[in-house]
Backbone atoms as SQL, in Angstrom:
CREATE TABLE atoms (id INTEGER PRIMARY KEY, chain TEXT, resi INTEGER, resn TEXT, atom TEXT, x REAL, y REAL, z REAL);
INSERT INTO atoms VALUES
  (1, 'A', 1, 'MET', 'N', 201.095, 11.580, 106.520),
  (2, 'A', 1, 'MET', 'CA', 200.491, 12.712, 105.850),
  (3, 'A', 1, 'MET', 'C', 201.439, 13.910, 105.928),
  (4, 'A', 2, 'LYS', 'N', 201.642, 14.559, 104.810),
  (5, 'A', 2, 'LYS', 'CA', 202.555, 15.683, 104.713),
  (6, 'A', 2, 'LYS', 'C', 201.928, 16.946, 105.321),
  (7, 'A', 3, 'THR', 'N', 202.746, 17.738, 105.995),
  (8, 'A', 3, 'THR', 'CA', 202.267, 18.970, 106.614),
  (9, 'A', 3, 'THR', 'C', 201.827, 19.958, 105.536),
  (10, 'A', 4, 'PRO', 'N', 200.590, 20.445, 105.603),
  (11, 'A', 4, 'PRO', 'CA', 200.154, 21.437, 104.608),
  (12, 'A', 4, 'PRO', 'C', 200.824, 22.792, 104.840),
  (13, 'A', 5, 'LEU', 'N', 200.923, 23.559, 103.801),
  (14, 'A', 5, 'LEU', 'CA', 201.535, 24.884, 103.894),
  (15, 'A', 5, 'LEU', 'C', 200.669, 25.808, 104.737),
  (16, 'A', 6, 'HIS', 'N', 201.312, 26.815, 105.321),
  (17, 'A', 6, 'HIS', 'CA', 200.580, 27.784, 106.132),
  (18, 'A', 6, 'HIS', 'C', 199.644, 28.590, 105.219),
  (19, 'A', 7, 'PRO', 'N', 198.397, 28.800, 105.642),
  (20, 'A', 7, 'PRO', 'CA', 197.435, 29.519, 104.790),
  (21, 'A', 7, 'PRO', 'C', 197.876, 30.930, 104.402),
  (22, 'A', 8, 'TYR', 'N', 198.597, 31.636, 105.287),
  (23, 'A', 8, 'TYR', 'CA', 199.047, 32.984, 104.946),
  (24, 'A', 8, 'TYR', 'C', 200.088, 32.964, 103.828),
  (25, 'A', 9, 'LEU', 'N', 200.936, 31.948, 103.810),
  (26, 'A', 9, 'LEU', 'CA', 201.919, 31.810, 102.741),
  (27, 'A', 9, 'LEU', 'C', 201.221, 31.563, 101.405),
  (28, 'A', 10, 'VAL', 'N', 200.242, 30.667, 101.429),
  (29, 'A', 10, 'VAL', 'CA', 199.484, 30.373, 100.210),
  (30, 'A', 10, 'VAL', 'C', 198.772, 31.630, 99.722),
  (31, 'A', 11, 'PHE', 'N', 198.181, 32.387, 100.634),
  (32, 'A', 11, 'PHE', 'CA', 197.463, 33.602, 100.268),
  (33, 'A', 11, 'PHE', 'C', 198.403, 34.646, 99.677),
  (34, 'A', 12, 'ALA', 'N', 199.580, 34.815, 100.284),
  (35, 'A', 12, 'ALA', 'CA', 200.534, 35.801, 99.781),
  (36, 'A', 12, 'ALA', 'C', 200.997, 35.461, 98.366),
  (37, 'A', 13, 'ILE', 'N', 201.271, 34.203, 98.120),
  (38, 'A', 13, 'ILE', 'CA', 201.710, 33.798, 96.784),
  (39, 'A', 13, 'ILE', 'C', 200.568, 33.893, 95.784),
  (40, 'A', 14, 'ALA', 'N', 199.344, 33.578, 96.225),
  (41, 'A', 14, 'ALA', 'CA', 198.184, 33.682, 95.336),
  (42, 'A', 14, 'ALA', 'C', 197.900, 35.139, 94.962),
  (43, 'A', 15, 'LEU', 'N', 198.227, 36.073, 95.849),
  (44, 'A', 15, 'LEU', 'CA', 198.047, 37.487, 95.515),
  (45, 'A', 15, 'LEU', 'C', 199.060, 37.948, 94.473),
  (46, 'A', 16, 'ILE', 'N', 200.240, 37.360, 94.488),
  (47, 'A', 16, 'ILE', 'CA', 201.289, 37.753, 93.545),
  (48, 'A', 16, 'ILE', 'C', 201.090, 37.084, 92.189),
  (49, 'A', 17, 'LEU', 'N', 200.803, 35.795, 92.202),
  (50, 'A', 17, 'LEU', 'CA', 200.655, 35.027, 90.960),
  (51, 'A', 17, 'LEU', 'C', 199.304, 34.305, 90.952),
  (52, 'A', 18, 'PRO', 'N', 198.403, 34.680, 90.068),
  (53, 'A', 18, 'PRO', 'CA', 197.079, 34.040, 90.057),
  (54, 'A', 18, 'PRO', 'C', 197.171, 32.560, 89.672),
  (55, 'A', 19, 'GLY', 'N', 196.451, 31.731, 90.394),
  (56, 'A', 19, 'GLY', 'CA', 196.414, 30.305, 90.102),
  (57, 'A', 19, 'GLY', 'C', 197.479, 29.494, 90.811),
  (58, 'A', 20, 'VAL', 'N', 198.546, 30.124, 91.271),
  (59, 'A', 20, 'VAL', 'CA', 199.632, 29.390, 91.913),
  (60, 'A', 20, 'VAL', 'C', 199.233, 28.942, 93.323),
  (61, 'A', 21, 'GLY', 'N', 198.343, 29.679, 93.955),
  (62, 'A', 21, 'GLY', 'CA', 197.841, 29.258, 95.262),
  (63, 'A', 21, 'GLY', 'C', 197.127, 27.915, 95.171),
  (64, 'A', 22, 'GLN', 'N', 196.374, 27.716, 94.102),
  (65, 'A', 22, 'GLN', 'CA', 195.707, 26.431, 93.902),
  (66, 'A', 22, 'GLN', 'C', 196.721, 25.331, 93.620),
  (67, 'A', 23, 'VAL', 'N', 197.765, 25.657, 92.890),
  (68, 'A', 23, 'VAL', 'CA', 198.817, 24.662, 92.627),
  (69, 'A', 23, 'VAL', 'C', 199.487, 24.268, 93.933),
  (70, 'A', 24, 'MET', 'N', 199.724, 25.238, 94.817),
  (71, 'A', 24, 'MET', 'CA', 200.326, 24.941, 96.116),
  (72, 'A', 24, 'MET', 'C', 199.404, 24.089, 96.983),
  (73, 'A', 25, 'ASN', 'N', 198.102, 24.197, 96.751),
  (74, 'A', 25, 'ASN', 'CA', 197.122, 23.369, 97.464),
  (75, 'A', 25, 'ASN', 'C', 196.884, 22.033, 96.762),
  (76, 'A', 26, 'ARG', 'N', 197.732, 21.723, 95.799),
  (77, 'A', 26, 'ARG', 'CA', 197.630, 20.477, 95.032),
  (78, 'A', 26, 'ARG', 'C', 196.331, 20.399, 94.226),
  (79, 'A', 27, 'GLN', 'N', 195.928, 21.531, 93.624),
  (80, 'A', 27, 'GLN', 'CA', 194.761, 21.601, 92.745),
  (81, 'A', 27, 'GLN', 'C', 195.154, 22.331, 91.454),
  (82, 'A', 28, 'PRO', 'N', 196.066, 21.753, 90.660),
  (83, 'A', 28, 'PRO', 'CA', 196.573, 22.480, 89.497),
  (84, 'A', 28, 'PRO', 'C', 195.525, 22.753, 88.420),
  (85, 'A', 29, 'VAL', 'N', 194.578, 21.862, 88.235),
  (86, 'A', 29, 'VAL', 'CA', 193.552, 22.078, 87.218),
  (87, 'A', 29, 'VAL', 'C', 192.667, 23.260, 87.615),
  (88, 'A', 30, 'ARG', 'N', 192.335, 23.337, 88.892),
  (89, 'A', 30, 'ARG', 'CA', 191.540, 24.465, 89.390),
  (90, 'A', 30, 'ARG', 'C', 192.295, 25.785, 89.194),
  (91, 'A', 31, 'GLY', 'N', 193.595, 25.780, 89.458),
  (92, 'A', 31, 'GLY', 'CA', 194.405, 26.971, 89.241),
  (93, 'A', 31, 'GLY', 'C', 194.442, 27.380, 87.783),
  (94, 'A', 32, 'LEU', 'N', 194.566, 26.405, 86.892),
  (95, 'A', 32, 'LEU', 'CA', 194.569, 26.693, 85.463),
  (96, 'A', 32, 'LEU', 'C', 193.224, 27.260, 85.022),
  (97, 'A', 33, 'MET', 'N', 192.145, 26.764, 85.596),
  (98, 'A', 33, 'MET', 'CA', 190.823, 27.309, 85.270),
  (99, 'A', 33, 'MET', 'C', 190.700, 28.754, 85.728),
  (100, 'A', 34, 'PHE', 'N', 191.202, 29.071, 86.916),
  (101, 'A', 34, 'PHE', 'CA', 191.155, 30.447, 87.391),
  (102, 'A', 34, 'PHE', 'C', 191.965, 31.363, 86.471),
  (103, 'A', 35, 'VAL', 'N', 193.144, 30.926, 86.058),
  (104, 'A', 35, 'VAL', 'CA', 193.968, 31.746, 85.171),
  (105, 'A', 35, 'VAL', 'C', 193.263, 31.951, 83.830),
  (106, 'A', 36, 'GLY', 'N', 192.669, 30.889, 83.316),
  (107, 'A', 36, 'GLY', 'CA', 191.951, 30.996, 82.042),
  (108, 'A', 36, 'GLY', 'C', 190.789, 31.968, 82.113),
  (109, 'A', 37, 'PHE', 'N', 190.014, 31.890, 83.184),
  (110, 'A', 37, 'PHE', 'CA', 188.882, 32.802, 83.316),
  (111, 'A', 37, 'PHE', 'C', 189.339, 34.231, 83.588),
  (112, 'A', 38, 'ALA', 'N', 190.452, 34.400, 84.291),
  (113, 'A', 38, 'ALA', 'CA', 190.981, 35.750, 84.509),
  (114, 'A', 38, 'ALA', 'C', 191.387, 36.383, 83.181),
  (115, 'A', 39, 'ILE', 'N', 192.041, 35.618, 82.336),
  (116, 'A', 39, 'ILE', 'CA', 192.428, 36.122, 81.018),
  (117, 'A', 39, 'ILE', 'C', 191.189, 36.393, 80.172),
  (118, 'A', 40, 'LEU', 'N', 190.233, 35.477, 80.206),
  (119, 'A', 40, 'LEU', 'CA', 189.009, 35.626, 79.419),
  (120, 'A', 40, 'LEU', 'C', 188.224, 36.866, 79.840),
  (121, 'A', 41, 'LEU', 'N', 187.973, 37.016, 81.126),
  (122, 'A', 41, 'LEU', 'CA', 187.205, 38.162, 81.583),
  (123, 'A', 41, 'LEU', 'C', 187.992, 39.459, 81.474),
  (124, 'A', 42, 'GLY', 'N', 189.290, 39.397, 81.704),
  (125, 'A', 42, 'GLY', 'CA', 190.115, 40.588, 81.517),
  (126, 'A', 42, 'GLY', 'C', 190.088, 41.060, 80.071),
  (127, 'A', 43, 'GLY', 'N', 190.193, 40.138, 79.142),
  (128, 'A', 43, 'GLY', 'CA', 190.115, 40.487, 77.721),
  (129, 'A', 43, 'GLY', 'C', 188.749, 40.996, 77.322),
  (130, 'A', 44, 'PHE', 'N', 187.711, 40.403, 77.896),
  (131, 'A', 44, 'PHE', 'CA', 186.348, 40.834, 77.582),
  (132, 'A', 44, 'PHE', 'C', 186.097, 42.261, 78.056),
  (133, 'A', 45, 'THR', 'N', 186.475, 42.549, 79.304),
  (134, 'A', 45, 'THR', 'CA', 186.252, 43.911, 79.799),
  (135, 'A', 45, 'THR', 'C', 187.178, 44.909, 79.112),
  (136, 'A', 46, 'LEU', 'N', 188.341, 44.474, 78.691),
  (137, 'A', 46, 'LEU', 'CA', 189.251, 45.356, 77.961),
  (138, 'A', 46, 'LEU', 'C', 188.632, 45.793, 76.635),
  (139, 'A', 47, 'LYS', 'N', 187.984, 44.868, 75.962),
  (140, 'A', 47, 'LYS', 'CA', 187.389, 45.179, 74.651),
  (141, 'A', 47, 'LYS', 'C', 186.047, 45.903, 74.770),
  (142, 'A', 48, 'THR', 'N', 185.306, 45.672, 75.839),
  (143, 'A', 48, 'THR', 'CA', 183.959, 46.243, 75.924),
  (144, 'A', 48, 'THR', 'C', 183.887, 47.515, 76.757),
  (145, 'A', 49, 'ALA', 'N', 184.931, 47.872, 77.472),
  (146, 'A', 49, 'ALA', 'CA', 184.905, 49.077, 78.304),
  (147, 'A', 49, 'ALA', 'C', 184.951, 50.325, 77.426),
  (148, 'A', 50, 'ALA', 'N', 184.357, 51.372, 77.929),
  (149, 'A', 50, 'ALA', 'CA', 184.359, 52.647, 77.210),
  (150, 'A', 50, 'ALA', 'C', 185.786, 53.199, 77.120),
  (151, 'A', 51, 'PRO', 'N', 186.061, 54.018, 76.126),
  (152, 'A', 51, 'PRO', 'CA', 187.423, 54.546, 75.961),
  (153, 'A', 51, 'PRO', 'C', 187.916, 55.422, 77.119),
  (154, 'A', 52, 'ASP', 'N', 187.007, 56.048, 77.845),
  (155, 'A', 52, 'ASP', 'CA', 187.428, 56.937, 78.927),
  (156, 'A', 52, 'ASP', 'C', 187.596, 56.232, 80.271),
  (157, 'A', 53, 'VAL', 'N', 187.471, 54.912, 80.300),
  (158, 'A', 53, 'VAL', 'CA', 187.617, 54.141, 81.538),
  (159, 'A', 53, 'VAL', 'C', 189.102, 53.947, 81.823),
  (160, 'A', 54, 'SER', 'N', 189.459, 53.939, 83.105),
  (161, 'A', 54, 'SER', 'CA', 190.860, 53.767, 83.483),
  (162, 'A', 54, 'SER', 'C', 191.357, 52.364, 83.117),
  (163, 'A', 55, 'PHE', 'N', 192.669, 52.199, 83.170),
  (164, 'A', 55, 'PHE', 'CA', 193.263, 50.909, 82.832),
  (165, 'A', 55, 'PHE', 'C', 192.797, 49.814, 83.788),
  (166, 'A', 56, 'VAL', 'N', 192.707, 50.148, 85.076),
  (167, 'A', 56, 'VAL', 'CA', 192.222, 49.178, 86.057),
  (168, 'A', 56, 'VAL', 'C', 190.769, 48.811, 85.762),
  (169, 'A', 57, 'GLY', 'N', 189.977, 49.778, 85.375),
  (170, 'A', 57, 'GLY', 'CA', 188.588, 49.521, 85.018),
  (171, 'A', 57, 'GLY', 'C', 188.465, 48.643, 83.793),
  (172, 'A', 58, 'LYS', 'N', 189.377, 48.806, 82.862),
  (173, 'A', 58, 'LYS', 'CA', 189.343, 47.981, 81.652),
  (174, 'A', 58, 'LYS', 'C', 189.708, 46.527, 81.941),
  (175, 'A', 59, 'LEU', 'N', 190.482, 46.308, 82.977),
  (176, 'A', 59, 'LEU', 'CA', 190.879, 44.940, 83.333),
  (177, 'A', 59, 'LEU', 'C', 190.125, 44.410, 84.552),
  (178, 'A', 60, 'SER', 'N', 189.061, 45.071, 84.944),
  (179, 'A', 60, 'SER', 'CA', 188.375, 44.736, 86.195),
  (180, 'A', 60, 'SER', 'C', 187.832, 43.311, 86.217),
  (181, 'A', 61, 'GLY', 'N', 187.411, 42.769, 85.099),
  (182, 'A', 61, 'GLY', 'CA', 186.925, 41.392, 85.078),
  (183, 'A', 61, 'GLY', 'C', 188.017, 40.404, 85.472),
  (184, 'A', 62, 'GLY', 'N', 189.193, 40.574, 84.905),
  (185, 'A', 62, 'GLY', 'CA', 190.320, 39.703, 85.240),
  (186, 'A', 62, 'GLY', 'C', 190.807, 39.898, 86.658),
  (187, 'A', 63, 'LEU', 'N', 190.808, 41.142, 87.119),
  (188, 'A', 63, 'LEU', 'CA', 191.231, 41.408, 88.495),
  (189, 'A', 63, 'LEU', 'C', 190.256, 40.810, 89.507),
  (190, 'A', 64, 'PHE', 'N', 188.974, 40.818, 89.167),
  (191, 'A', 64, 'PHE', 'CA', 187.976, 40.202, 90.044),
  (192, 'A', 64, 'PHE', 'C', 188.219, 38.701, 90.182),
  (193, 'A', 65, 'VAL', 'N', 188.461, 38.029, 89.065),
  (194, 'A', 65, 'VAL', 'CA', 188.728, 36.585, 89.113),
  (195, 'A', 65, 'VAL', 'C', 190.022, 36.325, 89.873),
  (196, 'A', 66, 'TRP', 'N', 191.023, 37.164, 89.705),
  (197, 'A', 66, 'TRP', 'CA', 192.291, 37.036, 90.428),
  (198, 'A', 66, 'TRP', 'C', 192.049, 37.112, 91.928),
  (199, 'A', 67, 'ALA', 'N', 191.230, 38.074, 92.362),
  (200, 'A', 67, 'ALA', 'CA', 190.921, 38.206, 93.787),
  (201, 'A', 67, 'ALA', 'C', 190.164, 36.987, 94.303),
  (202, 'A', 68, 'MET', 'N', 189.221, 36.490, 93.529),
  (203, 'A', 68, 'MET', 'CA', 188.471, 35.305, 93.950),
  (204, 'A', 68, 'MET', 'C', 189.380, 34.076, 94.025),
  (205, 'A', 69, 'ALA', 'N', 190.351, 33.978, 93.121),
  (206, 'A', 69, 'ALA', 'CA', 191.293, 32.864, 93.148),
  (207, 'A', 69, 'ALA', 'C', 192.150, 32.917, 94.408),
  (208, 'A', 70, 'ALA', 'N', 192.570, 34.121, 94.796),
  (209, 'A', 70, 'ALA', 'CA', 193.390, 34.267, 96.002),
  (210, 'A', 70, 'ALA', 'C', 192.582, 33.881, 97.243),
  (211, 'A', 71, 'LEU', 'N', 191.336, 34.328, 97.323),
  (212, 'A', 71, 'LEU', 'CA', 190.493, 33.974, 98.464),
  (213, 'A', 71, 'LEU', 'C', 190.199, 32.476, 98.501),
  (214, 'A', 72, 'ASP', 'N', 189.986, 31.886, 97.335),
  (215, 'A', 72, 'ASP', 'CA', 189.737, 30.446, 97.264),
  (216, 'A', 72, 'ASP', 'C', 190.960, 29.657, 97.729),
  (217, 'A', 73, 'ALA', 'N', 192.140, 30.072, 97.301),
  (218, 'A', 73, 'ALA', 'CA', 193.369, 29.379, 97.705),
  (219, 'A', 73, 'ALA', 'C', 193.556, 29.463, 99.216),
  (220, 'A', 74, 'TYR', 'N', 193.302, 30.638, 99.790),
  (221, 'A', 74, 'TYR', 'CA', 193.431, 30.802, 101.236),
  (222, 'A', 74, 'TYR', 'C', 192.432, 29.921, 101.974),
  (223, 'A', 75, 'LYS', 'N', 191.189, 29.899, 101.513),
  (224, 'A', 75, 'LYS', 'CA', 190.151, 29.110, 102.180),
  (225, 'A', 75, 'LYS', 'C', 190.504, 27.626, 102.183),
  (226, 'A', 76, 'VAL', 'N', 190.916, 27.119, 101.038),
  (227, 'A', 76, 'VAL', 'CA', 191.271, 25.699, 100.943),
  (228, 'A', 76, 'VAL', 'C', 192.488, 25.394, 101.819),
  (229, 'A', 77, 'ALA', 'N', 193.490, 26.279, 101.814),
  (230, 'A', 77, 'ALA', 'CA', 194.680, 26.056, 102.640),
  (231, 'A', 77, 'ALA', 'C', 194.326, 26.080, 104.124),
  (232, 'A', 78, 'ARG', 'N', 193.440, 26.980, 104.498),
  (233, 'A', 78, 'ARG', 'CA', 193.048, 27.056, 105.910),
  (234, 'A', 78, 'ARG', 'C', 192.280, 25.805, 106.343),
  (235, 'A', 79, 'ILE', 'N', 191.393, 25.309, 105.493),
  (236, 'A', 79, 'ILE', 'CA', 190.648, 24.085, 105.820),
  (237, 'A', 79, 'ILE', 'C', 191.601, 22.900, 105.910),
  (238, 'A', 80, 'ARG', 'N', 192.521, 22.785, 104.945),
  (239, 'A', 80, 'ARG', 'CA', 193.486, 21.678, 104.989),
  (240, 'A', 80, 'ARG', 'C', 194.332, 21.724, 106.251),
  (241, 'A', 81, 'ARG', 'N', 194.745, 22.930, 106.631),
  (242, 'A', 81, 'ARG', 'CA', 195.574, 23.067, 107.831),
  (243, 'A', 81, 'ARG', 'C', 194.782, 22.707, 109.088),
  (244, 'A', 82, 'ALA', 'N', 193.507, 23.107, 109.140),
  (245, 'A', 82, 'ALA', 'CA', 192.676, 22.788, 110.306),
  (246, 'A', 82, 'ALA', 'C', 192.434, 21.281, 110.409),
  (247, 'A', 83, 'VAL', 'N', 192.195, 20.632, 109.287),
  (248, 'A', 83, 'VAL', 'CA', 191.997, 19.177, 109.291),
  (249, 'A', 83, 'VAL', 'C', 193.277, 18.480, 109.722),
  (250, 'A', 84, 'TRP', 'N', 194.417, 18.955, 109.222),
  (251, 'A', 84, 'TRP', 'CA', 195.695, 18.348, 109.596),
  (252, 'A', 84, 'TRP', 'C', 195.969, 18.548, 111.082),
  (253, 'A', 85, 'ASP', 'N', 195.741, 19.756, 111.586),
  (254, 'A', 85, 'ASP', 'CA', 195.935, 20.016, 113.016),
  (255, 'A', 85, 'ASP', 'C', 195.058, 19.109, 113.869),
  (256, 'A', 86, 'HIS', 'N', 193.821, 18.922, 113.447),
  (257, 'A', 86, 'HIS', 'CA', 192.900, 18.056, 114.199),
  (258, 'A', 86, 'HIS', 'C', 193.372, 16.603, 114.173),
  (259, 'A', 87, 'SER', 'N', 193.873, 16.154, 113.013),
  (260, 'A', 87, 'SER', 'CA', 194.339, 14.763, 112.933),
  (261, 'A', 87, 'SER', 'C', 195.601, 14.529, 113.761),
  (262, 'A', 88, 'GLN', 'N', 196.365, 15.593, 114.018),
  (263, 'A', 88, 'GLN', 'CA', 197.574, 15.488, 114.819),
  (264, 'A', 88, 'GLN', 'C', 197.297, 15.662, 116.307),
  (265, 'A', 89, 'GLY', 'N', 196.049, 15.893, 116.669),
  (266, 'A', 89, 'GLY', 'CA', 195.680, 16.043, 118.062),
  (267, 'A', 89, 'GLY', 'C', 195.804, 17.460, 118.559),
  (268, 'A', 90, 'ARG', 'N', 196.051, 18.412, 117.657),
  (269, 'A', 90, 'ARG', 'CA', 196.126, 19.822, 118.034),
  (270, 'A', 90, 'ARG', 'C', 194.747, 20.443, 117.856),
  (271, 'A', 91, 'THR', 'N', 194.455, 21.425, 118.677),
  (272, 'A', 91, 'THR', 'CA', 193.155, 22.097, 118.497),
  (273, 'A', 91, 'THR', 'C', 193.286, 23.572, 118.487);
């Protein structure tokens, strides 16, 4: 069994590039779904936000999905690492 990546590394990369954390966890379809929903919700909030809303507010739907993708990638990486450590006799 191959050593899983450190969860902090996966989290750092997931914060920089949405969906790549899932790819690093060997879940590319899940990563593609997160990217698709980030674009979809970002575009939706961009079109429906009031004109006086800030740029971050206009993209808040996409940023929310991006944050959830990063947390999901970290959680999966941490679980994989804990299972691997346990199988290797480490606790």
